[in-house]
TORTORRO-79838 format. One record per residue: z, x, y of N, C-alpha, C in turn. Coordinates in pm, whole numbers, plus 50000, padded with zeros to 5 digits. Example, Ala and Ser with C-alpha at 12.3 -4.5 7.8 and 13.67 -1.06 7.14 Angstrom:
507805131949431507805123049550507805132049670/507085128549775507145136749894507875129050003/
***
This chain:
119008900010809118518904810680119268917410641/119738918010517120508929510470119708942410481/120438953310500119818966510511119708972410371/118558970810308118368974510168117898988910155/118488996010058118109009810036118469014209895/118789027009880119049032409746119879045109756/120479048709644121089061909630119949071609598/119849082209677118769091809656119319105909633/118539113809561118879127609530118869136109657/119729146409656119729156209765119179169709716/118449169409606117839181709553116979188209660/117199201209681116449208309782117119208409918/118219201209931118949200510058119339186310091/120489184610156120959171210191119909163410270/119239170310361118259163610447117079157910371/116829163010250115699158210170115879143610127/117119138810124117369124910086116659115310182/116509119310308115849110710406114339109810379/113749120410327112339119710288112169109710174/113109110010081113019101209963113249086610002/114219084010088114469070110124113319064610210/112679073210288111499068810364110359065410269/110199073410165109119071210068109239057510002/110469052909975110649040109907110799028410005/110829031610133110939021010233112339015610250/113329024110227114719019810238115239019610380/116209010910403116829009510535118299013910534/118779018310419120129023710406120099033910293/121129042410288121099053710197122489057010145/122559060810018123779066609964123419080109901/124319089809917124079103209861125379108809803/125249119809731126369128609700126259140309796/127329143509868127269155009958127369168109882/127899167409760127999178909672127899174109527/127709183309433127629179909291128849171809251/128599160009196129679150709164130499154609042/130099165408976130809169908856131519183308877/131719187209003132379199909032133629197709115/134679205309085135919204409160135879212709289/135229224109286135299233309400133909237009451/133209227409510131869230409561131939239109686/130839245409717130769253809836130869245309962/131489250610067131549243210193130159241710254/130019232110342128759230210412128499242010506/127239246010515126859256110613126419249010741/126449256110852126009250010977124549246010970/123739253910898122319250610882122159237210809/122939235210702122889222510629123219210810720/124279212610797124729201910887123649198610989/123069209111050122049207011153120799200311095/120339204910978119159199010915119409184310880/120599181310827120939167610792120929158710917/121579163311021121699155011142120339152511205/119489162611206118139160611261117349150511178/117459151511047116749142210959117289128110975/118599126910996119199113711013118689107111141/118639114811248118109109411375116659105111357/115879113611290114459110711266114289097911185/115249094811097115169082811014115439070011092/115879071611218116269059911295117759057411283/118489067611237119939066811219120319055311125/119639054711010119959044210912121389046010861/122039035210814123389036310761123419045110636/124439053710627124579062810514126009062310462/126149062710331127459064410266127359075810167/128479082410144128579092410040129399086709926/129039090409803129849086409688130699098309646/131999096009634132909106709596132659111309453/133189122709419133039128409285133569119009177/132849118609065133279110708950134529116708884/134859129008917136029135508859137329130308918/137259124909038138459120609110139149109009039/140459110309021141259099508963142629099409031/142759091309134144019090509207145049081809135/144639075409025145559066808950146249074308836/145899086808818146419094408704147899098008720/148589099208605149979104008604150029119108583/148889125408558148839139808533148859147208666/149889155008688150119161308817148959170208860/148469178508769147389187808803146109180408839/145759170108762144559162108791144709154708923/145899149608950146129142509075145939151709195/146499163709186146359173109297144909177209318/144169179409208142749182409219141999170809283/142359158609245141689146709297141939145109446/143179147109488143499146209631142749156809710/142749169109660142029179909728140529176909737/139969171609629138549168109627138229157409730/139099147309741138869136509836138989141509979/139949150210005140099155810140138859163710179/138349171710087137139179410114135939170310138/135839159310060134749149710078134819143210215/136009139110255136189132910386135849142810497/136219155410478135909165810578134399167910588/133719168310473132259170210476131589158610548/132019146410517131409134710581131689134510731/132869139110769133199140210910132249150010979/131979161210914131069171310969129639166010983/129229157710885127859152710882127679139910964/128779133410998128699120611069128439108910977/128819110310850128699099310754129959090710764/129829077710791130999069510819131779064510698/131149064710578131789058810461131769068210341/132879068610268132939075010137133339064410036/132529062609933132799052809827133559059809714/134639053409668135489059509565135869049409459/135809053409332136329045009224137859045709226/138539034509203140009034709208140649044109106/140009045808991140539054908890141109047708769/141659055608677142179050308550143679052808540/144419042508499145879043908487146299050708358/145359053008267145629060708147146569054308047/146719041008056147579034007961148939030308016/149229034208140150539031308199150619017208260/149499010208265149488996708321148948996408463/148408984608501147758983108632148688986008748/149918980708743150818982308857151148997008883/151459004308777151769018608792150559026008848/149389022608796148169029108844147889026108989/148039013609028147769009709167148729016609263/149979017709224150949024509310150569039209328/150059045409222149649059409233148399060809319/147469051209308146259051609393146659050909540/147529041709573147979040209712148619053209761/149509058809680150179071209719149169082609734/148169083109645147149093509653146299092209777/145879080109809145089077709930145889081710053/147159077810055148009081110169148179096210184/148249103210073148339117910077147079123810138/145929118110104144659123010159144649121610311/144949109810359144849107510504145999113710582/147069117410514148139124810579147719139110607/146699143910532146239157710545145059159410639/144429148310678143209149410758143159138210861/142679141610979142459131611084140959129411094/140509117411062139069114611058138789099911084/137599097311132137169083511150136399078211031/136229086510927135519082410807136359072310729/135739061310687136429051310607136239054010459/137309052210383137259053310238137079039310181/135959037110111135659024010054135979024009906/136949015809866137339014809727136359005309658/135769009909549134689002409485135208993109375/134608981409368134868972309255134368978709127/135038976109016134618981908888134518971108781/133908974908668133768965608555135058964408476/135988973808495137248973308425137198978808283/136308988608261136238994708129137529002208098/137979001107975139159008707933140369006108020/140929016808075142109015308160141749017008308/140469014608340140019015708477140539004608566/140919008208688141378998608788140198993608871/140388982408940139368977209030138568965708972/139008960408857138288949308794138448936408873/139588934508937139818922209013139898925209163/139528915309240139638916709386141098918409427/142008912409351143428913509381143898928009373/143338935709279143718949809267143268957609389/142058954909436141588961709556142398957409677/142728944509682143538939409791144898946009797/145468948609680146778955309673146698969109739/145628976409710145468989809767145378989209919/144548980109969144378978910114145668974510184/146388965310120147578959610184148788968910179/148808978210084149988986610067149849000810118/148629004810156148449018110212149039018910352/149499030810386149989033410522148829035410619/147599035910566146429038510649145369027510630/145739014710648144769003910622143539004610710/143679010410830142549011610922141499021310871/141879029610773140959039610716140279034710590/140589022310548140119017510418139189005510430/138389003610327137528992010314137118990710168/136118982410143135688979510006134178980509995/133738985509880132318985309841132208976309719/131348966309725131168956709616129918960309538/130088962209407128968965109317128668952409237/127438947309247127098934609182127198935409030/126738946508973126848948208828128298948308785/129118955608859130528957008823131278943808829/131098936208937131858923708947131398913608842/130098913608812129578904608709130158908408573/130138921208539130698925908412132198923408405/132838923208522134268920608528134608905908510/133588897208519133818883008497133558873908615/133048879308724132758871108843131328865808835/131198852708830129898846108822129258845808960/128028850708971127318850309099125918844209085/125578839608964124228834508940124048820308990/125088812208990125008798409037125578797509178/125168787509251125678785709387127198783909386/127678775609292129128773209284129878785909245/129368792909144130018805109100130028815709209/128908817009279128828826809387129848823509496/129908810809533130828806909640132278809209599/132598805909475133968808109427134308823009427/133328831109387133538845709386133788851009526/132978846609622133138851509759134398845909825/134788833909787136048828309838137228836909792/137198841109665138268849509613138248863309679/137048868609699136928881509766137518880709907/137258869809976137778867910111139298866510109/139818859110013141268857010002142008870009973/141498877709880142228889409831141968902109912/140758903409967140368915710036140088913410183/139428901910212138958899110348137538903810363/136608894610388135198898410397134948908610507/135818908710607135658918510716135898932810668/136498934310550136748947610495135658952210398/134648943810377133508947610292132468954310380/132228967210356131338975010442130078979810372/130018978210241128878983610165128738976010034/127488974709987127218968709857126388978409774/126638978409644125708984309547125018972709478/123698972109487122948961109427122308965909297/122918962109187122478966009054122528953808962/121498951808881121578941608778122418947308663/122758938908566123658943008458122988941708321/123048952408243122528952008106123398943008018/124668941908052125618934707967125978921208026/126508912607941126758898707980127988897208070/128108885308128129218881708215130558884208143/131448891608208132778894008153132818904508043/131738911908023131688921907915132618933807941/132908936208068133698947808113133028961008075/131698960608066130908972508035129968975208154/130038987208207129278991108326127948997408286/126878989408287125548994408255124548988308354/124018996408442123108991608546121708988808489/121068978508545119708974908506118898972208632/117568972808619116678970008731116838955308773/116578953008902116768939808960115888929308891/116538918708843115828907708778115578909708630/115908921408578115668924108436116938923608352/118048921208417119328921008347119918907108338/121198906708309121898894008287122168886308416/122188893308529122398886308657121128878608694/119998885408685118728878808718118568877008868/117388872208908117078871309050117928861009123/118418850809053119198840309119120458845809184/121138854809114122368860509169122098868509295/121008876109296120678884109414120168875309528/119508864409495119078854909598120288848909668/121328845809592122558840609653123158850609751/123208863209711123778873509797122948875809922/121638877009904120768880510016120578869010115/120878856910071120778845510162122108842510232/123138850510203124458848410263124488855010400/124558847010508124488852710642125668861710676/126768860410601127948868610629127698883410600/126678886210518126388900110481125038904910534/124538898010635123178900710685123008914710740/124068920910788123948934210849124658945010768/125008941910643125738951410558124748959710476/124908973010473124038981410389124208978010242/123098977510170123088974510026122158984409957/122698992709870121869003009807121789001309656/120619004309603120389004509459121059016709396/121519015009273121949026209190121349024609050/120079021309049119369018408925118589030708878/118249031408748117539043108695116209045208766/115829058008779114569060908848113949073708795/112639074608811111899086708777111709094908904/111099106508889110879115309004109959109009107/109089100009062108139093509154108829083209244/109999078609205110769068309276110089054609275/109119053009186108409040209177109359028709148/110409031409071111369020809035112129015809158/112479024909249113149020609373112219011809455/110969015609464109989007809540109878993709482/109808992909349109678979909284110938971509301/112108977609283113358970109296113578965009438/113248973409537113398969009675112428957809708/111218958309654110238947609675110758934609614/111358935409497111908923509433113018917609518/113918926009568115018921009651114488914509779/113508920709841112988915409967112228902309945/111688900409827110998887909798111958876009790/113248879009780114248868509763114848864109897/114508871110005115098868010136114268857710210/
***
C-alpha cells in the first residue's frame, strides 16, 4: 500500500511539520526547508537540526522530501539567474544532507523561448554544476510539469534526457505529479490510458527512477497544459485515475503526498487522504 501523506507547513519550526502530518494521519511528508521565495535564507541552526531529527524519529522515520525553491531555474540563459539558481540548489542539498532528508524535488525550469533542446542542455549543465560543488547522498528528483508557457518537463522524454545526459545519474530521480502529467496530456483515468502512460514512463525514465509522487486532482482538462491542483475526486482526473495508481503494485512502497489547498485546520488533508485510502 502506498505511503500517503501531504506537504505540510513548517511554521513555528521545521519539526512542527511532523505534528501536522500526524494530525492528518499521513505516512509521508513533503516540506520546504526554507522560504521558497527567498534567494538567501538563513542557514540551519544546530537546534533546528536536532529538533527536526528528534521529531522525525518520533514519527517512526516516515519518508520525507523537500521541495526546492520556486525561484530556481536551471534552464535559464540569464547568467545571473543561473548562478543564483545553482547556489540555491547547492544550499538546499546541503540543508537536506544536514537534516537527513533523502530527496529534493525540483522543477526543470523554463527555457525562456530558446526551445526545449537548449533548455534541457542548460538544465543538465546546471545540475552537474550543483553536484560538482557538493558531495551528498541526497537525490535530486526532477518533477513532471504541465508544460505551461516555456516550462520544461511536460514529456517523460524530457525528463529522461536529463537523467541520461547528466554526469551524476546516480544522484538523480523523478517525482511524478498526477495533476501535471494529466494536464500535459497523459491519460490516467482509463485502464488502457493508465497502462500506456506508465509504459511510456518506464521507457523514457525507468520506473526504478521514480521515487516520489504528488497526488493532486486537476481543475483543468486533459492536455490543457495548465497547472491547477484540485481536491481528490473533485477535478477532471476523478477517483478512477487515482484508483489506477493506488492499485499498481509497482508503486506500493513509494511515498505519495498531497499538494492540494488546505485551511489551518487541515481538514482538507484528512478528507483527501480518506478518499485515497478508500480506493485501495
